[in-house]
Backbone as CSV, one residue per row, in Angstrom:
resi,resn,N_x,N_y,N_z,CA_x,CA_y,CA_z,C_x,C_y,C_z
1,MET,24.721,-19.446,134.839,24.815,-20.200,136.081,24.212,-21.587,135.887
2,LEU,24.845,-22.584,136.509,24.385,-23.963,136.363,23.046,-24.181,137.069
3,GLN,22.919,-23.657,138.269,21.674,-23.786,139.032,21.186,-25.238,139.067
4,TRP,22.089,-26.138,139.290,21.758,-27.575,139.297,21.174,-27.928,140.659
5,GLN,19.975,-28.475,140.666,19.322,-28.818,141.926,18.710,-30.208,141.830
6,VAL,18.691,-30.898,142.949,18.072,-32.217,142.995,17.020,-32.233,144.097
7,ASP,15.892,-32.781,143.750,14.814,-32.952,144.725,15.078,-34.262,145.460
8,GLU,15.572,-34.160,146.683,15.959,-35.353,147.435,14.775,-36.266,147.707
9,ASP,13.571,-35.714,147.763,12.390,-36.553,147.990,12.065,-37.396,146.765
10,ARG,12.473,-36.925,145.581,12.213,-37.682,144.361,13.351,-38.641,144.020
11,CYS,14.585,-38.204,144.254,15.750,-38.996,143.826,15.719,-40.383,144.462
12,VAL,15.866,-41.417,143.612,15.839,-42.798,144.109,17.233,-43.415,144.121
13,GLY,18.253,-42.616,143.783,19.621,-43.108,143.831,19.932,-44.203,142.829
14,CYS,19.282,-44.176,141.666,19.494,-45.236,140.674,20.843,-45.140,139.984
15,GLY,21.453,-43.935,139.981,22.768,-43.760,139.378,22.770,-43.564,137.871
16,GLU,21.591,-43.484,137.262,21.544,-43.276,135.805,22.232,-41.979,135.404
17,CYS,22.042,-40.924,136.175,22.661,-39.640,135.855,24.175,-39.718,135.956
18,VAL,24.670,-40.487,136.945,26.116,-40.650,137.127,26.715,-41.329,135.905
19,THR,26.074,-42.385,135.438,26.583,-43.133,134.292,26.461,-42.337,133.005
20,GLU,25.409,-41.558,132.872,25.132,-40.869,131.602,25.913,-39.580,131.433
21,CYS,26.313,-38.919,132.501,26.986,-37.611,132.403,28.229,-37.708,131.523
22,PRO,28.302,-36.959,130.412,29.433,-37.069,129.489,30.771,-36.670,130.095
23,VAL,30.742,-35.765,131.084,31.997,-35.290,131.672,32.215,-35.829,133.076
24,GLY,31.371,-36.724,133.533,31.586,-37.422,134.791,31.653,-36.546,136.017
25,ILE,30.725,-35.582,136.132,30.803,-34.670,137.281,29.696,-34.917,138.301
26,ILE,28.937,-36.005,138.142,27.860,-36.311,139.086,28.252,-37.540,139.909
27,GLU,27.937,-37.513,141.166,28.195,-38.645,142.048,26.984,-38.864,142.954
28,LEU,26.931,-40.034,143.535,25.899,-40.329,144.533,26.496,-40.130,145.921
29,ARG,25.820,-39.338,146.721,26.239,-39.146,148.107,25.084,-39.583,148.998
30,ASP,25.319,-40.639,149.743,24.267,-41.188,150.612,22.993,-41.475,149.815
31,GLY,23.206,-41.982,148.586,22.074,-42.381,147.757,21.371,-41.252,147.038
32,VAL,21.940,-40.030,147.086,21.330,-38.879,146.414,22.354,-38.289,145.446
33,ALA,21.929,-37.966,144.242,22.835,-37.440,143.225,23.263,-36.017,143.557
34,GLY,24.526,-35.714,143.245,25.042,-34.364,143.458,26.239,-34.113,142.565
35,ILE,26.554,-32.834,142.340,27.699,-32.450,141.519,28.971,-32.577,142.343
36,LEU,30.014,-33.123,141.739,31.301,-33.209,142.421,31.796,-31.812,142.771
37,PRO,32.408,-31.649,143.940,32.885,-30.332,144.355,33.823,-29.714,143.317
38,HIS,33.624,-28.429,143.064,34.484,-27.638,142.171,34.453,-28.129,140.719
39,ARG,33.434,-28.880,140.316,33.358,-29.361,138.936,32.203,-28.750,138.150
40,GLU,31.509,-27.801,138.733,30.352,-27.225,138.048,30.718,-26.619,136.699
41,LYS,31.899,-25.993,136.615,32.294,-25.324,135.371,32.527,-26.313,134.233
42,ALA,32.716,-27.583,134.556,32.922,-28.584,133.510,31.622,-29.025,132.861
43,CYS,30.487,-28.640,133.458,29.187,-29.061,132.931,28.963,-28.510,131.531
44,LEU,28.516,-29.366,130.623,28.202,-28.964,129.250,26.786,-28.422,129.115
45,GLN,26.004,-28.541,130.169,24.587,-28.162,130.151,23.839,-28.879,129.024
46,CYS,24.199,-30.125,128.803,23.535,-30.932,127.778,22.163,-31.420,128.240
47,GLN,21.929,-31.371,129.546,20.671,-31.797,130.158,20.434,-33.309,130.048
48,HIS,21.490,-34.074,129.812,21.338,-35.529,129.792,20.850,-36.036,131.147
49,CYS,21.367,-35.451,132.223,20.958,-35.900,133.556,19.466,-35.680,133.755
50,LEU,18.985,-34.541,133.296,17.569,-34.229,133.421,16.717,-35.182,132.578
51,ALA,17.223,-35.491,131.370,16.454,-36.330,130.448,16.448,-37.798,130.856
52,VAL,17.543,-38.271,131.473,17.656,-39.699,131.772,17.026,-40.067,133.112
53,CYS,16.788,-39.090,133.964,16.254,-39.376,135.300,14.830,-39.922,135.194
54,PRO,14.597,-41.122,135.680,13.265,-41.728,135.529,12.193,-41.069,136.397
55,VAL,12.603,-40.317,137.411,11.619,-39.731,138.325,11.589,-38.204,138.256
56,GLY,12.378,-37.611,137.358,12.373,-36.158,137.220,12.856,-35.438,138.456
57,ALA,13.996,-35.873,138.979,14.479,-35.297,140.231,15.354,-34.064,140.036
58,PHE,15.814,-33.800,138.789,16.773,-32.720,138.579,16.142,-31.503,137.920
59,SER,16.680,-30.357,138.248,16.440,-29.131,137.497,17.793,-28.453,137.333
60,MET,17.957,-27.739,136.231,19.221,-27.069,135.993,18.997,-25.897,135.054
61,ALA,19.790,-24.837,135.261,19.736,-23.643,134.419,18.300,-23.153,134.233
62,GLY,17.492,-23.315,135.263,16.117,-22.858,135.195,15.163,-23.802,134.490
63,VAL,15.656,-24.953,134.024,14.810,-25.924,133.319,14.246,-26.907,134.335
64,GLN,12.926,-26.980,134.401,12.256,-27.866,135.334,11.793,-29.131,134.610
65,PRO,12.024,-30.304,135.181,11.657,-31.552,134.500,10.169,-31.656,134.190
66,ASP,9.331,-31.143,135.074,7.887,-31.252,134.858,7.414,-30.381,133.706
67,ALA,8.243,-29.410,133.305,7.876,-28.549,132.183,8.368,-29.107,130.847
68,CYS,9.147,-30.179,130.893,9.684,-30.781,129.672,8.671,-31.766,129.081
69,ALA,8.638,-31.820,127.771,7.704,-32.723,127.103,8.146,-34.171,127.297
70,PRO,7.231,-35.068,127.571,7.591,-36.485,127.656,7.950,-37.013,126.273
71,LEU,8.770,-38.040,126.243,9.157,-38.613,124.961,7.986,-39.350,124.329
72,GLY,7.862,-39.198,123.020,6.831,-39.895,122.274,7.454,-40.875,121.301
73,GLU,6.634,-41.444,120.457,7.129,-42.397,119.477,7.934,-41.678,118.400
74,MET,9.037,-42.282,118.004,9.824,-41.770,116.895,9.101,-42.081,115.581
75,PRO,9.392,-41.305,114.506,8.794,-41.642,113.210,9.161,-43.069,112.821
76,ALA,8.244,-43.741,112.164,8.515,-45.106,111.717,9.708,-45.115,110.765
77,PRO,10.548,-46.148,110.834,11.703,-46.216,109.929,11.317,-46.058,108.464
78,GLU,10.171,-46.611,108.093,9.728,-46.508,106.705,9.483,-45.045,106.324
79,ALA,8.910,-44.279,107.252,8.635,-42.873,106.975,9.931,-42.071,106.861
80,MET,10.889,-42.336,107.752,12.164,-41.633,107.681,12.915,-41.994,106.409
81,ASP,12.895,-43.260,106.064,13.578,-43.702,104.842,12.961,-43.026,103.617
82,ARG,11.635,-42.919,103.614,10.943,-42.284,102.493,11.309,-40.805,102.399
83,LEU,11.397,-40.131,103.558,11.772,-38.718,103.573,13.174,-38.526,103.017
84,LEU,14.112,-39.367,103.432,15.489,-39.244,102.966,15.611,-39.491,101.469
85,ARG,14.849,-40.449,100.965,14.924,-40.786,99.540,14.188,-39.774,98.665
86,GLN,13.138,-39.152,99.202,12.300,-38.288,98.383,12.685,-36.815,98.438
87,ARG,13.527,-36.417,99.402,13.882,-34.997,99.487,14.586,-34.570,98.197
88,ARG,14.292,-33.371,97.731,14.852,-32.814,96.515,15.306,-31.393,96.794
89,SER,16.353,-30.957,96.132,16.713,-29.550,96.154,15.710,-28.782,95.305
90,CYS,15.266,-27.653,95.803,14.262,-26.852,95.109,14.923,-25.604,94.517
91,ARG,14.740,-25.403,93.223,15.268,-24.215,92.559,14.161,-23.395,91.883
92,ARG,12.922,-23.797,92.127,11.767,-23.026,91.651,10.819,-22.840,92.831
93,PHE,10.736,-21.617,93.306,9.927,-21.319,94.481,8.677,-20.529,94.102
94,ALA,7.578,-20.875,94.731,6.345,-20.104,94.563,6.510,-18.750,95.242
95,GLN,5.957,-17.722,94.621,6.043,-16.385,95.213,4.935,-16.209,96.254
96,LYS,5.056,-17.026,97.271,4.095,-17.067,98.363,4.879,-17.208,99.659
97,PRO,4.759,-16.261,100.573,5.530,-16.348,101.817,5.041,-17.484,102.710
98,VAL,5.964,-18.018,103.476,5.623,-19.032,104.467,4.938,-18.350,105.650
99,GLU,3.873,-18.957,106.138,3.122,-18.375,107.240,4.024,-18.194,108.465
100,PRO,3.853,-17.073,109.202,4.709,-16.801,110.368,4.748,-17.942,111.374
101,ALA,3.623,-18.563,111.678,3.599,-19.637,112.675,4.415,-20.836,112.207
102,LEU,4.333,-21.153,110.919,5.095,-22.275,110.384,6.579,-21.945,110.360
103,PHE,6.894,-20.713,110.009,8.298,-20.304,109.993,8.877,-20.348,111.406
104,GLN,8.095,-19.899,112.371,8.555,-19.921,113.756,8.802,-21.346,114.224
105,ARG,7.975,-22.268,113.774,8.163,-23.679,114.135,9.512,-24.186,113.627
106,LEU,9.887,-23.792,112.418,11.178,-24.187,111.868,12.323,-23.600,112.685
107,VAL,12.216,-22.325,112.989,13.291,-21.645,113.714,13.480,-22.241,115.110
108,GLU,12.374,-22.528,115.794,12.478,-23.090,117.141,13.149,-24.459,117.123
109,ALA,12.960,-25.209,116.048,13.577,-26.534,115.956,15.097,-26.453,115.870
110,LEU,15.623,-25.309,115.415,17.071,-25.163,115.291,17.773,-25.256,116.649
111,ALA,17.064,-24.941,117.723,17.666,-24.987,119.054,18.069,-26.398,119.453
112,TYR,17.509,-27.406,118.787,17.765,-28.787,119.168,18.876,-29.434,118.345
113,ALA,19.508,-28.679,117.458,20.606,-29.235,116.673,21.833,-29.425,117.562
114,PRO,22.474,-30.586,117.514,23.672,-30.801,118.335,24.842,-29.971,117.834
115,THR,25.718,-29.604,118.762,26.939,-28.862,118.427,28.114,-29.481,119.169
116,GLY,29.315,-29.260,118.649,30.512,-29.780,119.302,30.641,-29.264,120.723
117,LYS,30.810,-30.175,121.687,30.930,-29.840,123.108,29.725,-29.068,123.626
118,ASN,28.617,-29.130,122.896,27.383,-28.449,123.291,27.596,-26.953,123.521
119,VAL,28.496,-26.341,122.728,28.755,-24.910,122.923,27.586,-24.055,122.440
120,ARG,26.813,-24.568,121.498,25.627,-23.875,120.986,25.935,-22.421,120.616
121,ALA,27.040,-22.247,119.885,27.440,-20.905,119.458,26.939,-20.570,118.062
122,THR,26.174,-21.465,117.451,25.696,-21.230,116.099,24.695,-20.077,116.086
123,ARG,24.914,-19.159,115.166,24.025,-17.996,115.007,23.130,-18.244,113.791
124,PHE,21.868,-17.899,113.911,20.937,-18.083,112.799,20.396,-16.719,112.370
125,THR,20.718,-16.349,111.158,20.242,-15.103,110.579,19.045,-15.446,109.706
126,VAL,17.884,-14.989,110.112,16.625,-15.437,109.516,15.980,-14.306,108.715
127,VAL,15.713,-14.571,107.453,14.964,-13.626,106.617,13.572,-14.222,106.419
128,ASP,12.649,-13.822,107.277,11.292,-14.376,107.216,10.314,-13.453,106.503
129,ASP,10.781,-12.272,106.096,9.946,-11.305,105.389,10.327,-11.330,103.908
130,ALA,9.376,-11.708,103.059,9.674,-11.841,101.628,10.106,-10.520,101.012
131,SER,9.585,-9.392,101.491,9.981,-8.095,100.939,11.421,-7.762,101.302
132,VAL,11.838,-8.139,102.506,13.232,-7.950,102.905,14.143,-8.826,102.048
133,MET,13.708,-10.059,101.793,14.480,-10.963,100.951,14.651,-10.400,99.543
134,GLU,13.603,-9.763,99.030,13.670,-9.164,97.697,14.725,-8.062,97.649
135,ARG,14.710,-7.194,98.659,15.704,-6.115,98.702,17.105,-6.671,98.891
136,LEU,17.211,-7.709,99.707,18.518,-8.271,100.005,19.169,-8.884,98.766
137,ARG,18.385,-9.643,98.003,18.995,-10.282,96.835,19.427,-9.245,95.803
138,HIS,18.672,-8.146,95.679,19.093,-7.086,94.759,20.358,-6.399,95.267
139,THR,20.433,-6.167,96.570,21.625,-5.546,97.145,22.860,-6.403,96.894
140,VAL,22.727,-7.702,97.125,23.858,-8.610,96.928,24.275,-8.641,95.463
141,MET,23.326,-8.784,94.565,23.662,-8.912,93.160,24.186,-7.601,92.577
142,GLU,23.735,-6.470,93.083,24.312,-5.195,92.661,25.769,-5.103,93.102
143,GLY,26.058,-5.589,94.308,27.436,-5.619,94.774,28.301,-6.559,93.952
144,VAL,27.724,-7.686,93.571,28.448,-8.640,92.721,28.756,-8.004,91.371
145,ALA,27.776,-7.311,90.803,27.975,-6.656,89.503,29.075,-5.602,89.586
146,ARG,29.113,-4.837,90.680,30.164,-3.831,90.839,31.537,-4.484,90.938
147,ALA,31.606,-5.574,91.701,32.887,-6.272,91.836,33.346,-6.820,90.489
148,ALA,32.396,-7.318,89.690,32.747,-7.833,88.364,33.246,-6.709,87.478
149,ALA,32.571,-5.539,87.520,32.976,-4.398,86.695,34.324,-3.841,87.120
150,ASP,34.591,-3.861,88.436,35.851,-3.325,88.964,37.001,-4.316,88.878
151,GLY,36.697,-5.556,88.520,37.732,-6.588,88.478,38.189,-7.014,89.854
152,THR,37.298,-6.930,90.843,37.684,-7.267,92.220,37.029,-8.548,92.716
153,LEU,36.478,-9.337,91.815,35.940,-10.623,92.252,37.069,-11.478,92.814
154,PRO,36.837,-12.154,93.931,37.891,-12.989,94.523,38.355,-14.075,93.552
155,GLU,39.584,-14.503,93.737,40.141,-15.553,92.890,39.272,-16.809,92.961
156,GLY,38.978,-17.353,91.803,38.162,-18.551,91.732,36.674,-18.281,91.629
157,LEU,36.270,-17.011,91.780,34.859,-16.666,91.725,34.538,-15.771,90.529
158,GLY,35.357,-15.833,89.507,35.131,-15.024,88.322,33.814,-15.322,87.625
159,PHE,33.284,-16.528,87.823,32.023,-16.900,87.173,30.849,-16.061,87.664
160,PHE,31.032,-15.336,88.785,29.953,-14.494,89.275,29.655,-13.339,88.312
161,ALA,30.611,-12.996,87.447,30.349,-11.951,86.455,29.209,-12.377,85.541
162,ALA,29.223,-13.636,85.129,28.147,-14.156,84.276,26.836,-14.227,85.044
163,LEU,26.899,-14.606,86.329,25.684,-14.670,87.137,25.063,-13.287,87.308
164,ALA,25.922,-12.256,87.428,25.414,-10.883,87.552,24.742,-10.445,86.256
165,ARG,25.316,-10.814,85.122,24.702,-10.455,83.839,23.342,-11.132,83.689
166,ARG,23.283,-12.392,84.060,22.014,-13.119,83.957,20.964,-12.506,84.884
167,PHE,21.410,-12.053,86.068,20.475,-11.426,87.005,19.900,-10.152,86.404
168,ALA,20.756,-9.355,85.747,20.299,-8.123,85.117,19.291,-8.409,84.007
169,GLU,19.371,-9.610,83.436,18.453,-10.013,82.378,17.168,-10.634,82.941
170,GLY,17.090,-10.728,84.267,15.881,-11.244,84.895,15.953,-12.683,85.353
171,GLN,17.142,-13.298,85.260,17.286,-14.699,85.663,18.119,-14.776,86.940
172,ASP,17.501,-15.158,88.016,18.175,-15.209,89.320,18.727,-16.615,89.558
173,LEU,19.986,-16.819,89.221,20.613,-18.124,89.394,21.299,-18.263,90.743
174,VAL,21.296,-17.214,91.524,21.918,-17.260,92.852,20.862,-17.521,93.922
175,PHE,19.885,-16.649,94.039,18.867,-16.778,95.092,17.591,-17.475,94.618
176,ARG,17.506,-17.731,93.328,16.381,-18.488,92.763,15.027,-17.892,93.127
177,LYS,15.011,-16.583,93.395,13.783,-15.868,93.764,13.084,-16.502,94.973
178,ALA,13.870,-17.134,95.832,13.300,-17.722,97.044,12.773,-16.619,97.954
179,PRO,11.631,-16.825,98.593,11.070,-15.784,99.455,11.723,-15.704,100.833
180,HIS,12.486,-16.729,101.194,13.082,-16.748,102.529,14.496,-17.322,102.494
181,MET,15.233,-17.035,103.562,16.606,-17.516,103.669,16.977,-17.626,105.141
182,ILE,17.723,-18.653,105.461,18.305,-18.786,106.793,19.794,-19.010,106.631
183,ILE,20.585,-18.209,107.321,22.041,-18.361,107.312,22.471,-18.899,108.664
184,ALA,23.152,-20.025,108.669,23.744,-20.560,109.891,25.220,-20.205,109.892
185,SER,25.702,-19.676,110.989,27.123,-19.320,111.080,27.638,-19.671,112.467
186,SER,28.942,-19.920,112.538,29.524,-20.335,113.815,30.970,-19.853,113.884
187,PRO,31.466,-19.489,115.077,32.841,-18.967,115.210,33.885,-19.975,114.761
188,LYS,34.854,-19.498,113.984,35.911,-20.371,113.471,36.721,-21.015,114.595
189,GLY,36.801,-20.367,115.740,37.596,-20.902,116.836,36.885,-21.934,117.676
190,GLY,35.656,-22.282,117.319,34.903,-23.264,118.096,35.383,-24.678,117.853
191,PRO,34.845,-25.638,118.598,35.276,-27.033,118.466,35.014,-27.619,117.082
192,SER,33.885,-27.270,116.464,33.526,-27.872,115.164,32.573,-26.945,114.411
193,PRO,33.037,-25.764,114.015,32.121,-24.769,113.436,31.447,-25.218,112.150
194,GLU,32.217,-25.824,111.222,31.601,-26.250,109.967,30.546,-27.317,110.218
195,ALA,30.890,-28.304,111.040,29.941,-29.369,111.336,28.687,-28.824,112.016
196,ASP,28.857,-27.886,112.944,27.702,-27.320,113.648,26.729,-26.672,112.669
197,VAL,27.277,-25.930,111.702,26.443,-25.245,110.716,25.691,-26.248,109.852
198,TYR,26.405,-27.254,109.354,25.788,-28.211,108.437,24.761,-29.092,109.143
199,ILE,25.054,-29.475,110.373,24.104,-30.312,111.120,22.794,-29.560,111.340
200,ALA,22.903,-28.290,111.741,21.695,-27.504,112.002,20.843,-27.370,110.744
201,LEU,21.493,-27.061,109.619,20.733,-26.878,108.385,20.190,-28.200,107.859
202,ALA,20.915,-29.292,108.084,20.416,-30.597,107.647,19.139,-30.962,108.402
203,GLN,19.121,-30.708,109.708,17.909,-30.991,110.483,16.770,-30.071,110.071
204,LEU,17.103,-28.806,109.839,16.086,-27.862,109.394,15.480,-28.309,108.071
205,GLU,16.333,-28.755,107.144,15.848,-29.148,105.825,14.862,-30.304,105.906
206,LEU,15.176,-31.311,106.704,14.294,-32.462,106.791,12.936,-32.084,107.375
207,LEU,12.942,-31.237,108.409,11.670,-30.792,108.972,10.908,-29.963,107.945
208,ALA,11.624,-29.056,107.255,10.966,-28.199,106.272,10.321,-29.025,105.168
209,GLN,11.040,-30.026,104.664,10.488,-30.819,103.581,9.331,-31.690,104.057
210,SER,9.376,-32.127,105.312,8.250,-32.895,105.840,6.995,-32.035,105.963
211,LEU,7.173,-30.704,106.021,6.063,-29.765,106.130,5.625,-29.228,104.767
212,GLY,6.180,-29.804,103.707,5.781,-29.391,102.367,6.525,-28.202,101.813
213,LEU,7.642,-27.819,102.430,8.426,-26.684,101.955,9.587,-27.168,101.087
214,GLY,10.062,-26.278,100.233,11.238,-26.570,99.420,12.456,-25.906,100.014
215,THR,13.611,-26.540,99.868,14.854,-26.004,100.424,15.970,-26.140,99.401
216,LEU,16.988,-25.291,99.548,18.160,-25.372,98.678,19.399,-24.997,99.457
217,TRP,20.343,-25.930,99.515,21.674,-25.616,100.031,22.336,-24.736,98.976
218,CYS,22.540,-23.455,99.283,22.913,-22.502,98.247,24.370,-22.052,98.380
219,GLY,25.244,-22.747,97.677,26.653,-22.377,97.669,26.887,-21.036,97.007
220,PHE,26.139,-20.742,95.921,26.308,-19.456,95.238,26.029,-18.293,96.196
221,ALA,24.903,-18.378,96.934,24.569,-17.297,97.860,25.590,-17.214,98.989
222,THR,26.078,-18.363,99.432,27.081,-18.383,100.499,28.348,-17.674,100.048
223,TRP,28.858,-18.037,98.870,30.077,-17.394,98.352,29.869,-15.904,98.115
224,ALA,28.702,-15.558,97.570,28.440,-14.153,97.276,28.469,-13.318,98.547
225,ILE,27.734,-13.758,99.559,27.625,-12.972,100.788,28.920,-13.012,101.595
226,GLN,29.557,-14.164,101.640,30.737,-14.313,102.493,32.000,-13.748,101.853
227,ALA,32.155,-13.906,100.524,33.424,-13.560,99.894,33.353,-12.367,98.950
228,VAL,32.258,-12.231,98.202,32.192,-11.166,97.199,31.730,-9.853,97.819
229,VAL,30.702,-9.892,98.634,30.189,-8.677,99.282,30.134,-8.894,100.796
230,PRO,31.282,-9.089,101.439,31.272,-9.390,102.879,30.665,-8.283,103.730
231,HIS,30.608,-7.053,103.191,29.973,-5.976,103.965,28.487,-6.260,104.184
232,VAL,27.879,-7.015,103.267,26.485,-7.398,103.454,26.362,-8.362,104.629
233,ALA,27.314,-9.299,104.722,27.311,-10.221,105.858,27.419,-9.457,107.170
234,ARG,28.298,-8.429,107.198,28.435,-7.645,108.422,27.128,-6.904,108.731
235,SER,26.468,-6.374,107.686,25.218,-5.646,107.916,24.119,-6.568,108.419
236,LEU,24.245,-7.865,108.119,23.281,-8.850,108.611,23.622,-9.332,110.015
237,GLY,24.714,-8.831,110.565,25.102,-9.212,111.917,25.943,-10.463,111.998
238,ILE,26.450,-10.943,110.862,27.286,-12.138,110.858,28.732,-11.716,111.105
239,PRO,29.338,-12.121,112.202,30.707,-11.697,112.522,31.711,-12.159,111.468
240,GLU,32.772,-11.413,111.332,33.805,-11.713,110.334,34.494,-13.039,110.607
241,ASP,34.554,-13.445,111.880,35.267,-14.671,112.225,34.361,-15.904,112.202
242,HIS,33.214,-15.815,111.539,32.287,-16.949,111.456,32.394,-17.647,110.105
243,VAL,32.273,-18.963,110.119,31.996,-19.695,108.897,30.478,-19.718,108.749
244,MET,29.992,-19.798,107.509,28.556,-19.674,107.311,28.099,-20.488,106.111
245,TYR,26.792,-20.739,106.072,26.192,-21.357,104.906,24.739,-20.889,104.807
246,VAL,24.285,-20.769,103.570,22.953,-20.245,103.287,22.021,-21.373,102.874
247,MET,20.825,-21.379,103.440,19.763,-22.256,102.968,18.581,-21.397,102.542
248,LEU,18.147,-21.587,101.301,16.960,-20.920,100.787,15.752,-21.798,101.068
249,LEU,14.607,-21.174,101.285,13.412,-21.984,101.504,12.150,-21.226,101.178
250,GLY,11.112,-21.987,100.934,9.804,-21.444,100.601,8.940,-22.561,100.056
251,TYR,7.743,-22.227,99.634,6.896,-23.237,99.014,7.420,-23.538,97.610
252,PRO,7.529,-24.799,97.248,8.047,-25.126,95.917,7.042,-24.801,94.815
253,ALA,7.559,-24.388,93.662,6.726,-24.166,92.490,6.907,-25.313,91.506
254,VAL,7.432,-26.411,91.995,7.656,-27.601,91.173,7.135,-28.803,91.944
255,ARG,6.630,-29.795,91.227,6.164,-31.018,91.865,6.916,-32.201,91.266
256,PHE,7.575,-32.945,92.124,8.259,-34.158,91.678,7.308,-35.346,91.816
257,HIS,7.475,-36.329,90.962,6.533,-37.443,90.928,7.131,-38.777,91.343
258,ARG,8.433,-38.825,91.511,9.042,-40.100,91.908,10.416,-39.825,92.522
259,ALA,10.877,-40.765,93.301,12.228,-40.686,93.839,13.213,-41.107,92.747
260,VAL,14.468,-40.699,92.908,15.509,-41.107,91.967,16.172,-42.381,92.480
261,GLN,17.093,-42.920,91.690,17.846,-44.103,92.102,19.299,-43.721,92.315
262,ARG,19.818,-44.082,93.462,21.216,-43.780,93.764,21.852,-44.976,94.454
263,GLU,23.153,-45.027,94.356,23.906,-46.064,95.059,25.186,-45.453,95.590
264,ILE,25.742,-46.079,96.607,27.008,-45.599,97.170,28.115,-45.843,96.158
265,ARG,28.835,-44.783,95.805,29.883,-44.912,94.786,31.202,-45.404,95.365
266,HIS,31.455,-45.047,96.604,32.739,-45.412,97.207,32.477,-45.956,98.606
267,SER,32.912,-47.142,98.845,32.768,-47.723,100.175,33.943,-48.650,100.428
268,PHE,34.259,-48.838,101.685,35.369,-49.712,102.067,34.966,-50.433,103.336
269,ARG,34.933,-51.710,103.261,34.546,-52.500,104.424,35.798,-52.927,105.183
270,VAL,35.855,-52.557,106.451,37.036,-52.855,107.256,36.987,-54.309,107.704
271,THR,37.998,-55.071,107.310,38.090,-56.489,107.702,39.475,-56.797,108.233
272,LEU,40.124,-55.797,108.828,41.496,-55.965,109.298,41.561,-56.857,110.534
273,ASP,42.636,-57.557,110.645,42.934,-58.279,111.863,43.657,-57.313,112.785
274,LEU,42.925,-56.761,113.753,43.494,-55.696,114.579,44.691,-56.182,115.397
275,GLN,44.728,-57.454,115.721,45.835,-57.951,116.541,47.152,-57.932,115.778
276,SER,47.083,-57.946,114.451,48.305,-57.951,113.648,48.795,-56.543,113.302
277,GLN,48.026,-55.515,113.678,48.396,-54.140,113.337,49.348,-53.574,114.399
278,PRO,50.227,-52.627,113.970,51.211,-52.080,114.904,50.611,-51.307,116.070
279,TRP,49.358,-50.821,115.886,48.778,-50.092,117.021,48.265,-51.026,118.089
């Protein structure tokens, strides 16, 4: 339920909510904001109206403006630039679990990741128990080994046979012995399922690395769980109609000493004369 309410004693009729509403369903009536008749179902529940109101006159879906945190200073550009340049993929993890409170902080931050049309259908499968992660990686790799022995590895994933052999020899090239894992998944029929998954994990990664944790975008684990042993994905509660991606995380067992140097390899600067184009 939308439960959109306005405190008429607070509302000053500035119209900021009217201008900001992405779907244009708010109007001013006698100087007080209100939802257009029969348009409640069009609301995205993005809470832009609540956030933009200078006097906190709105509440919606049970969210009260006075309970929302006031905006603070954003990180300095220099700090953000340094984070982006210094982040590294981690493939050596310390065998030390992340503290529950810190892990919970990461998980709660996922709620703020934007999604297409604000559908917020992204599911997060969280392995916060290192012992569960240990059992899970063995279960997956045993399934991979069986598929390799049976000749049932999906087309294009034949290289998993070598990964299974290496795992049996004690070298984990898929899960990298990471103590934790988060899987983001989203329904294929949604507005932007792939983008929703990647955006959420990208935000998670930056927060995790700012907290001293290591992360790895793990394509091997994604392919293994999604394509080689999909029954494991089902046992984890990931629906068959979801796209998914795996991020490994934990304390790094490696220390980097400098940022690398990179440059944009492909760029195109648009300098067209739009008036001369057929559109």
